matplotlib code that plots the C-alpha trace (Angstrom):
import matplotlib.pyplot as plt

x = [77.5, 80.1, 81.4, 84.0, 85.9, 87.7, 90.2, 90.9, 94.2, 96.3, 99.0, 97.3, 93.8, 93.0, 90.3, 89.5, 86.7, 85.7, 82.9, 81.5, 79.9, 79.5, 83.1, 84.5, 86.2, 87.4, 89.4, 88.8, 90.6, 92.8, 94.7, 96.1, 97.0, 99.5, 97.1, 99.1, 96.0, 97.9, 100.6, 101.9, 99.5, 98.3, 99.3, 97.2, 94.3, 93.9, 93.6, 95.5, 93.8, 96.2, 95.7, 91.9, 91.8, 94.0, 91.7, 88.6, 90.2, 91.3, 87.7, 86.3, 88.7, 87.7, 84.0, 84.6, 86.2, 83.4, 80.8, 82.8, 82.9, 79.2, 79.6, 76.5, 77.7, 80.4, 81.9, 84.2, 86.0, 87.9, 90.3, 92.7, 93.4, 89.7, 88.6, 90.8, 90.7, 88.6, 87.6, 87.1, 83.4, 83.8, 85.9, 83.2, 80.5, 82.6, 83.3, 79.5, 78.8, 81.6, 82.5, 79.1, 80.8, 79.4, 82.2, 81.9, 84.3, 85.1, 86.5, 90.0, 88.3, 86.3, 89.5, 91.3, 88.4, 88.5, 92.2, 91.9, 89.3, 91.6, 94.6, 92.6, 91.5, 95.1, 95.5, 98.8, 97.7, 99.2, 99.8, 99.1, 100.1, 100.3, 99.0, 100.4, 99.2, 101.3, 99.2, 100.1, 97.8, 97.3, 98.8, 96.5, 97.4, 95.4, 96.2, 94.7, 94.8, 94.3, 90.6, 89.7, 90.5, 91.5, 92.3, 92.6, 93.4, 94.2, 96.8, 97.5, 101.1, 101.1, 104.2, 103.2, 102.3, 105.6, 107.6, 106.2, 106.7, 110.2, 112.1, 113.9, 117.5, 119.3, 119.8, 117.5, 119.4, 119.8, 117.8, 114.9, 114.9, 114.9, 112.0, 109.9, 110.7, 109.8, 106.4, 105.9, 106.8, 104.2, 101.4, 101.7, 101.3, 97.9, 99.3, 102.2, 99.8, 97.6, 100.6, 101.7, 98.3, 98.0, 101.7, 101.8, 104.9, 104.7, 104.5, 102.2, 102.7, 99.7, 100.5, 101.9, 105.5, 105.6, 105.2, 108.2, 110.2, 109.3, 110.1, 113.5, 114.2, 112.8, 113.8, 112.3, 108.8, 106.1, 104.1, 101.1, 100.7, 100.9, 98.6, 101.3, 104.9, 107.3, 110.2, 113.5, 113.3, 117.1, 117.3, 114.6, 116.7, 119.7, 117.6, 116.0, 119.5, 120.5, 117.4, 117.6, 121.3, 120.8, 120.3, 117.5, 119.8, 120.9, 117.3, 116.3, 118.5, 117.6, 115.9, 112.2, 111.8, 108.9, 109.1, 106.1, 107.9, 111.5, 111.3, 108.4, 110.1, 112.6, 109.7, 108.2, 111.5, 111.9, 108.3, 108.6, 111.9, 110.4, 107.5, 109.7, 112.0, 109.4, 107.0, 109.7, 108.5, 110.6, 109.1, 107.6, 105.2, 103.6, 99.9, 99.2, 95.5, 94.6, 91.6, 90.2, 90.3, 88.8, 85.9, 85.4, 85.5, 83.0, 80.7, 81.1, 80.1, 77.0, 75.8, 73.2, 74.1, 71.5, 69.9, 73.1, 73.2]
y = [-133.7, -134.2, -137.8, -139.7, -142.7, -144.9, -147.4, -150.1, -151.4, -154.2, -151.7, -148.3, -147.0, -143.9, -141.3, -138.9, -136.3, -134.6, -132.5, -134.0, -131.5, -130.7, -129.3, -132.7, -133.9, -131.4, -133.0, -131.2, -133.4, -136.5, -138.5, -141.9, -144.1, -147.0, -149.5, -152.6, -154.7, -157.6, -157.6, -161.0, -163.6, -162.4, -165.6, -167.5, -165.3, -163.8, -160.2, -160.3, -158.6, -155.7, -154.9, -155.4, -152.8, -150.3, -150.6, -149.9, -146.9, -145.5, -145.8, -144.1, -141.1, -141.1, -141.0, -137.9, -136.1, -137.3, -135.8, -132.6, -132.2, -132.8, -135.6, -136.8, -140.2, -142.6, -145.5, -147.7, -150.2, -153.3, -155.2, -158.2, -158.3, -158.2, -160.1, -163.1, -163.1, -165.7, -162.9, -160.3, -160.3, -159.9, -156.8, -155.3, -156.0, -154.4, -151.4, -150.8, -151.3, -149.2, -146.7, -146.4, -147.2, -149.7, -151.5, -153.1, -156.0, -155.9, -158.7, -158.5, -157.8, -154.9, -153.6, -153.6, -151.9, -149.0, -148.7, -148.4, -145.6, -143.7, -144.0, -143.2, -139.9, -138.6, -138.7, -140.7, -143.5, -142.5, -146.0, -149.6, -150.0, -152.4, -150.8, -152.3, -151.6, -153.3, -153.6, -155.3, -158.2, -158.3, -156.9, -155.8, -155.8, -154.1, -154.0, -151.1, -148.8, -145.1, -145.7, -148.9, -151.6, -154.7, -157.3, -157.3, -159.6, -159.5, -161.8, -162.6, -161.5, -158.3, -156.9, -157.9, -161.5, -161.9, -160.3, -162.5, -165.6, -164.9, -161.9, -163.0, -162.0, -158.6, -157.8, -160.1, -163.3, -164.7, -167.7, -165.6, -163.5, -166.7, -168.0, -164.9, -165.2, -168.9, -168.0, -165.3, -167.7, -170.2, -167.7, -165.1, -167.3, -165.8, -162.3, -163.1, -164.7, -161.6, -159.4, -161.4, -160.7, -157.0, -156.0, -153.3, -151.0, -148.9, -149.8, -147.5, -147.8, -146.9, -145.0, -146.9, -148.2, -146.3, -143.0, -143.9, -144.9, -141.5, -139.5, -141.2, -140.6, -137.1, -135.1, -131.9, -133.2, -133.0, -136.2, -134.7, -132.0, -134.2, -136.8, -138.4, -138.4, -140.0, -142.0, -142.9, -146.7, -147.0, -144.7, -146.9, -150.1, -148.5, -147.5, -151.0, -152.7, -150.4, -151.1, -154.9, -154.9, -152.6, -153.5, -152.4, -149.8, -148.5, -148.0, -146.2, -143.2, -143.1, -139.8, -140.0, -143.6, -143.6, -145.9, -148.0, -149.0, -149.4, -153.2, -153.7, -151.5, -154.3, -156.7, -154.1, -153.7, -157.4, -157.7, -154.6, -155.8, -159.2, -157.6, -155.2, -158.0, -160.7, -158.5, -156.5, -153.1, -150.1, -147.1, -146.3, -143.8, -143.0, -142.4, -141.1, -141.8, -145.3, -147.2, -144.4, -141.9, -144.5, -144.8, -141.0, -140.9, -143.8, -142.0, -138.8, -140.7, -142.0, -138.5, -136.6, -133.0, -132.1, -129.6, -128.0, -124.3]
z = [-40.9, -38.1, -37.9, -35.8, -37.0, -34.6, -36.0, -33.4, -34.8, -33.3, -32.2, -32.1, -31.6, -33.8, -33.5, -36.3, -36.2, -39.4, -41.0, -44.2, -46.7, -50.3, -50.1, -49.0, -45.8, -43.3, -40.5, -37.2, -34.7, -34.7, -32.1, -31.6, -28.6, -28.6, -27.0, -28.1, -28.2, -29.7, -26.9, -25.8, -27.3, -30.7, -32.4, -29.8, -30.7, -27.2, -26.0, -22.7, -19.6, -19.5, -23.2, -22.8, -20.1, -22.0, -24.9, -22.8, -21.1, -24.4, -25.8, -22.7, -23.4, -27.1, -26.0, -24.0, -27.0, -29.3, -27.0, -26.6, -30.4, -30.7, -33.2, -35.0, -36.3, -34.9, -36.8, -34.7, -36.8, -35.4, -37.5, -37.1, -33.4, -32.4, -35.5, -34.7, -30.9, -29.0, -26.6, -29.3, -28.9, -25.1, -25.9, -28.2, -25.6, -22.9, -25.1, -25.6, -21.9, -20.4, -23.1, -24.9, -28.2, -30.7, -32.5, -36.0, -36.7, -40.4, -42.6, -44.2, -47.6, -46.2, -44.5, -47.9, -49.6, -47.1, -47.4, -51.2, -50.8, -48.5, -50.7, -53.8, -52.2, -52.0, -55.8, -55.4, -57.8, -61.1, -62.7, -62.0, -58.4, -55.4, -52.2, -49.0, -45.5, -42.8, -39.6, -36.4, -37.0, -40.7, -43.9, -46.7, -50.4, -53.1, -56.8, -58.6, -61.6, -61.4, -62.0, -60.1, -57.6, -59.4, -56.7, -52.9, -50.1, -46.4, -44.9, -41.2, -41.5, -39.5, -37.9, -34.3, -35.4, -37.3, -34.5, -31.8, -33.9, -35.2, -33.8, -30.7, -31.3, -31.2, -34.0, -35.9, -36.9, -40.3, -39.3, -38.0, -41.2, -43.3, -41.2, -42.0, -45.7, -45.8, -44.2, -46.8, -49.6, -48.3, -47.9, -50.7, -53.8, -54.7, -54.4, -56.7, -59.2, -59.2, -59.7, -62.7, -64.3, -63.4, -63.6, -60.9, -61.2, -58.1, -54.4, -52.4, -48.7, -46.6, -43.4, -40.4, -41.0, -44.3, -42.5, -40.4, -43.5, -45.0, -41.9, -41.7, -45.4, -45.8, -42.8, -44.0, -44.4, -41.7, -42.1, -40.4, -43.1, -46.2, -47.8, -50.0, -51.0, -53.5, -52.2, -53.7, -53.8, -53.6, -50.6, -49.0, -49.7, -48.0, -45.0, -44.8, -44.8, -41.9, -39.9, -40.4, -39.3, -36.3, -32.6, -30.5, -28.8, -32.3, -33.3, -30.1, -31.0, -34.7, -35.6, -36.5, -35.3, -32.8, -29.8, -30.8, -34.0, -32.8, -33.1, -35.5, -38.1, -38.7, -39.5, -41.7, -43.6, -44.1, -45.4, -47.7, -49.1, -49.9, -51.8, -53.8, -54.8, -55.5, -57.4, -59.2, -58.2, -59.4, -57.6, -54.2, -52.7, -49.3, -48.7, -45.2, -45.9, -44.8, -43.4, -41.2, -44.1, -46.4, -44.0, -44.0, -47.8, -48.0, -45.7, -47.8, -50.9, -49.1, -48.2, -50.2, -50.4, -53.0, -50.6, -49.5, -49.8]

ax = plt.figure().add_subplot(projection="3d")
ax.plot(x, y, z, "-o")
ax.set_aspect("equal")
plt.show()
């Protein structure tokens, strides 16, 4: 069966088309567009008109590709930006009317479960781990063993939200960084308690900012061709310190740092540093599989291939 998954993220819309069969998932096509749906007023829970229109135009273009590829099933998944926006339902109604795409708004818990399914499919989970997926609107945390999901929670501390709330100096000021850390202290108590119970040892970063960290650390790796990678946690810490101390102009010329993440990577570094330090994690890996791959593998598990030749 040929399926398409659209991940309507706060920063980026992703389209992935794949064939599902008894052999597994075969990705045929993928693309992404930096829609920036959370631009400007994400903390006021509003999708501004310019972002609203960019989103619709992107979905129209996705629909053309979906029809070209003769897709049989489409799953369009909306997360934090649409979930929390006062005009989020207006956006989904407009998407159905103008682009012919039915959008499902999922909860933070459902989002975390899909992310786990994606990461698990890479085989990167070798020991008790903390999966972290930094989105624009929310960040998901999943504690898992090699065999199962143990705990999960989504928090409204995505990079776009934190950046709009705190990041107004160049480079980020000590006071702004302390403000972010104070917010994390106040919100992540349940995560810390769960980590004390389950004792994860490894941080697994799911796609997004972690792909950028990896590309900057491992120059000889093509992120598009791998499903996972091991990272040197001390090398990451050195990179993080460099990013946090840098100016916008400094980051613009850093190799393998894409324009969409030039500023949000600073927030991602502050957030990742906090988690590594507070939880006491001693190793680090990347999973390039995230929510959209998790949706694909969930669909695969739901298929009945008993009659496959």
